[in-house]
One Martini backbone bead per residue (centre of mass of N, CA, C, O) as a GRO file, in nm:
protein
  198
    1UNK     BB    1  -3.550  -4.721  -5.534
    2UNK     BB    2  -3.622  -4.497  -5.322
    3UNK     BB    3  -3.336  -4.444  -5.212
    4UNK     BB    4  -3.202  -4.343  -5.474
    5UNK     BB    5  -3.386  -4.097  -5.512
    6UNK     BB    6  -3.310  -3.957  -5.249
    7UNK     BB    7  -3.003  -3.933  -5.306
    8UNK     BB    8  -3.031  -3.767  -5.565
    9UNK     BB    9  -3.145  -3.516  -5.432
   10UNK     BB   10  -2.913  -3.463  -5.239
   11UNK     BB   11  -2.681  -3.436  -5.456
   12UNK     BB   12  -2.807  -3.201  -5.613
   13UNK     BB   13  -2.801  -2.992  -5.370
   14UNK     BB   14  -2.487  -2.967  -5.333
   15UNK     BB   15  -2.465  -2.778  -5.623
   16UNK     BB   16  -2.632  -2.561  -5.532
   17UNK     BB   17  -2.722  -2.263  -5.448
   18UNK     BB   18  -2.703  -2.083  -5.175
   19UNK     BB   19  -2.947  -1.930  -4.930
   20UNK     BB   20  -2.763  -1.894  -4.710
   21UNK     BB   21  -2.600  -1.757  -4.422
   22UNK     BB   22  -2.293  -1.711  -4.250
   23UNK     BB   23  -2.377  -1.746  -3.947
   24UNK     BB   24  -2.235  -1.463  -3.778
   25UNK     BB   25  -2.037  -1.332  -3.988
   26UNK     BB   26  -2.303  -1.279  -4.153
   27UNK     BB   27  -2.567  -1.048  -4.247
   28UNK     BB   28  -2.852  -0.937  -4.315
   29UNK     BB   29  -3.026  -0.689  -4.411
   30UNK     BB   30  -3.207  -0.447  -4.257
   31UNK     BB   31  -3.473  -0.292  -4.210
   32UNK     BB   32  -3.547   0.039  -4.149
   33UNK     BB   33  -3.812  -0.056  -3.944
   34UNK     BB   34  -3.676  -0.200  -3.730
   35UNK     BB   35  -3.725  -0.347  -3.409
   36UNK     BB   36  -3.532  -0.297  -3.115
   37UNK     BB   37  -3.331  -0.162  -2.920
   38UNK     BB   38  -3.331   0.070  -2.692
   39UNK     BB   39  -3.304   0.440  -2.667
   40UNK     BB   40  -3.173   0.711  -2.485
   41UNK     BB   41  -3.172   1.041  -2.549
   42UNK     BB   42  -2.996   1.341  -2.650
   43UNK     BB   43  -2.904   1.638  -2.664
   44UNK     BB   44  -2.648   1.834  -2.791
   45UNK     BB   45  -2.592   1.942  -2.482
   46UNK     BB   46  -2.651   1.649  -2.306
   47UNK     BB   47  -2.935   1.639  -2.244
   48UNK     BB   48  -3.204   1.480  -2.152
   49UNK     BB   49  -3.517   1.391  -2.296
   50UNK     BB   50  -3.628   1.279  -2.050
   51UNK     BB   51  -3.926   1.372  -1.830
   52UNK     BB   52  -4.093   1.152  -1.666
   53UNK     BB   53  -4.408   1.095  -1.773
   54UNK     BB   54  -4.490   0.775  -1.836
   55UNK     BB   55  -4.618   0.709  -2.122
   56UNK     BB   56  -4.467   0.452  -2.208
   57UNK     BB   57  -4.572   0.277  -1.970
   58UNK     BB   58  -4.882   0.320  -2.025
   59UNK     BB   59  -4.875   0.197  -2.338
   60UNK     BB   60  -4.765  -0.073  -2.263
   61UNK     BB   61  -4.877  -0.402  -2.331
   62UNK     BB   62  -4.634  -0.566  -2.159
   63UNK     BB   63  -4.528  -0.425  -1.902
   64UNK     BB   64  -4.188  -0.340  -1.936
   65UNK     BB   65  -4.209  -0.045  -1.821
   66UNK     BB   66  -4.016   0.159  -1.585
   67UNK     BB   67  -4.113   0.477  -1.441
   68UNK     BB   68  -3.947   0.755  -1.264
   69UNK     BB   69  -3.992   1.066  -1.162
   70UNK     BB   70  -3.813   1.383  -1.109
   71UNK     BB   71  -3.691   1.654  -0.989
   72UNK     BB   72  -3.501   1.896  -1.090
   73UNK     BB   73  -3.211   2.020  -1.038
   74UNK     BB   74  -3.123   2.347  -1.015
   75UNK     BB   75  -2.807   2.338  -1.066
   76UNK     BB   76  -2.826   2.029  -1.222
   77UNK     BB   77  -2.981   1.961  -1.486
   78UNK     BB   78  -3.088   1.685  -1.684
   79UNK     BB   79  -3.332   1.839  -1.803
   80UNK     BB   80  -3.529   2.098  -1.944
   81UNK     BB   81  -3.732   2.036  -1.745
   82UNK     BB   82  -3.881   1.976  -1.436
   83UNK     BB   83  -3.827   1.680  -1.523
   84UNK     BB   84  -3.700   1.339  -1.484
   85UNK     BB   85  -3.559   1.025  -1.537
   86UNK     BB   86  -3.473   0.845  -1.266
   87UNK     BB   87  -3.628   0.584  -1.357
   88UNK     BB   88  -3.527   0.324  -1.607
   89UNK     BB   89  -3.699   0.032  -1.735
   90UNK     BB   90  -3.639  -0.272  -1.939
   91UNK     BB   91  -3.803  -0.578  -2.014
   92UNK     BB   92  -3.690  -0.823  -2.251
   93UNK     BB   93  -3.885  -1.065  -2.166
   94UNK     BB   94  -4.151  -0.881  -2.262
   95UNK     BB   95  -4.083  -0.743  -2.509
   96UNK     BB   96  -4.244  -0.673  -2.850
   97UNK     BB   97  -4.163  -0.434  -3.036
   98UNK     BB   98  -4.406  -0.210  -3.113
   99UNK     BB   99  -4.341   0.118  -3.063
  100UNK     BB  100  -4.538   0.278  -2.868
  101UNK     BB  101  -4.334   0.438  -2.698
  102UNK     BB  102  -4.234   0.619  -2.930
  103UNK     BB  103  -4.509   0.750  -2.998
  104UNK     BB  104  -4.568   0.865  -2.699
  105UNK     BB  105  -4.327   1.045  -2.705
  106UNK     BB  106  -4.286   1.400  -2.672
  107UNK     BB  107  -3.935   1.408  -2.704
  108UNK     BB  108  -3.778   1.172  -2.843
  109UNK     BB  109  -3.623   0.982  -2.627
  110UNK     BB  110  -3.732   0.715  -2.760
  111UNK     BB  111  -3.572   0.451  -2.939
  112UNK     BB  112  -3.505   0.212  -3.206
  113UNK     BB  113  -3.305  -0.018  -3.297
  114UNK     BB  114  -3.172  -0.307  -3.485
  115UNK     BB  115  -3.119  -0.455  -3.230
  116UNK     BB  116  -3.210  -0.822  -3.150
  117UNK     BB  117  -2.948  -0.962  -3.025
  118UNK     BB  118  -2.946  -1.164  -2.742
  119UNK     BB  119  -2.714  -1.301  -2.470
  120UNK     BB  120  -2.818  -1.408  -2.197
  121UNK     BB  121  -2.714  -1.545  -1.869
  122UNK     BB  122  -2.936  -1.369  -1.718
  123UNK     BB  123  -3.217  -1.201  -1.601
  124UNK     BB  124  -3.085  -0.928  -1.517
  125UNK     BB  125  -2.978  -0.845  -1.806
  126UNK     BB  126  -3.279  -0.802  -1.929
  127UNK     BB  127  -3.276  -0.550  -1.737
  128UNK     BB  128  -3.275  -0.234  -1.832
  129UNK     BB  129  -3.121   0.049  -1.753
  130UNK     BB  130  -3.053   0.374  -1.779
  131UNK     BB  131  -2.740   0.338  -1.804
  132UNK     BB  132  -2.783   0.143  -2.065
  133UNK     BB  133  -2.980   0.330  -2.252
  134UNK     BB  134  -2.819   0.570  -2.252
  135UNK     BB  135  -2.633   0.765  -2.418
  136UNK     BB  136  -2.335   0.865  -2.477
  137UNK     BB  137  -2.207   1.175  -2.390
  138UNK     BB  138  -1.962   1.195  -2.597
  139UNK     BB  139  -2.096   1.046  -2.870
  140UNK     BB  140  -2.420   0.960  -2.885
  141UNK     BB  141  -2.407   0.653  -2.857
  142UNK     BB  142  -2.475   0.350  -2.807
  143UNK     BB  143  -2.436   0.110  -2.590
  144UNK     BB  144  -2.205  -0.168  -2.563
  145UNK     BB  145  -2.277  -0.468  -2.461
  146UNK     BB  146  -2.147  -0.782  -2.411
  147UNK     BB  147  -2.436  -0.934  -2.517
  148UNK     BB  148  -2.397  -0.772  -2.788
  149UNK     BB  149  -2.444  -0.765  -3.161
  150UNK     BB  150  -2.292  -0.527  -3.320
  151UNK     BB  151  -2.350  -0.346  -3.622
  152UNK     BB  152  -2.329  -0.163  -3.878
  153UNK     BB  153  -2.623   0.054  -3.872
  154UNK     BB  154  -2.809  -0.022  -3.610
  155UNK     BB  155  -2.839   0.309  -3.527
  156UNK     BB  156  -2.999   0.373  -3.775
  157UNK     BB  157  -3.310   0.477  -3.837
  158UNK     BB  158  -3.469   0.513  -3.573
  159UNK     BB  159  -3.792   0.514  -3.598
  160UNK     BB  160  -3.869   0.695  -3.859
  161UNK     BB  161  -4.176   0.654  -3.926
  162UNK     BB  162  -4.310   0.825  -3.674
  163UNK     BB  163  -4.213   1.117  -3.839
  164UNK     BB  164  -4.369   1.171  -4.115
  165UNK     BB  165  -4.568   1.318  -3.932
  166UNK     BB  166  -4.751   1.478  -3.739
  167UNK     BB  167  -4.907   1.412  -3.443
  168UNK     BB  168  -5.181   1.564  -3.542
  169UNK     BB  169  -5.211   1.514  -3.872
  170UNK     BB  170  -5.123   1.740  -4.042
  171UNK     BB  171  -5.083   1.793  -4.386
  172UNK     BB  172  -4.856   2.023  -4.379
  173UNK     BB  173  -4.626   1.799  -4.268
  174UNK     BB  174  -4.595   1.649  -4.512
  175UNK     BB  175  -4.251   1.589  -4.594
  176UNK     BB  176  -4.130   1.669  -4.318
  177UNK     BB  177  -3.880   1.711  -4.103
  178UNK     BB  178  -3.931   1.612  -3.737
  179UNK     BB  179  -3.665   1.607  -3.610
  180UNK     BB  180  -3.458   1.634  -3.367
  181UNK     BB  181  -3.181   1.702  -3.233
  182UNK     BB  182  -2.877   1.497  -3.180
  183UNK     BB  183  -2.656   1.334  -3.021
  184UNK     BB  184  -2.440   1.216  -3.288
  185UNK     BB  185  -2.656   1.323  -3.542
  186UNK     BB  186  -2.838   1.545  -3.526
  187UNK     BB  187  -3.035   1.562  -3.788
  188UNK     BB  188  -3.228   1.351  -3.922
  189UNK     BB  189  -3.275   1.187  -4.188
  190UNK     BB  190  -3.473   1.126  -4.434
  191UNK     BB  191  -3.679   0.949  -4.584
  192UNK     BB  192  -3.775   0.847  -4.891
  193UNK     BB  193  -4.076   0.999  -4.848
  194UNK     BB  194  -3.901   1.248  -4.788
  195UNK     BB  195  -3.825   1.589  -4.730
  196UNK     BB  196  -3.673   1.870  -4.706
  197UNK     BB  197  -3.665   2.161  -4.569
  198UNK     BB  198  -3.713   2.501  -4.710
   0.00000   0.00000   0.00000
């Protein structure tokens, strides 16, 4: 009798509504504050935001970021500061996507997209270099590498939560949009709990 009861449960479940999603053809919507692959941003004039200060590498608890700054060339500066990120690498075999690097960045150079699905075929692909992380100079959008499964909207609202108030914590900045303008995006839209500056 026990077998028949087990089969009855199985057959009942065959006609119930499915709760799963036919992955990878379709995916569930991701939360606005999901932490995924990093992106190095540019200003709207095309200059890189990274100034090579190495604060992101210093604050990283997984020790997955390697940065080396260099002096800006006088004739063709890479960033508006005195220095720029000459070498920038993130090892995604170590990264825990804690977003501390985003909070530490004084120029909003690094943000995280919602892309979290990687299918590396070797360990070298897991170490992203500056050329792979920096946004495309013509479009201002993240580069889509062959082993990444990008879907529409995964580059929007990247790490928006960390700019809800000013870095100093002053209450007079609560509710004001504090993003800098960015190539490809302009000034980022406010979150639900923010309002536009008047």
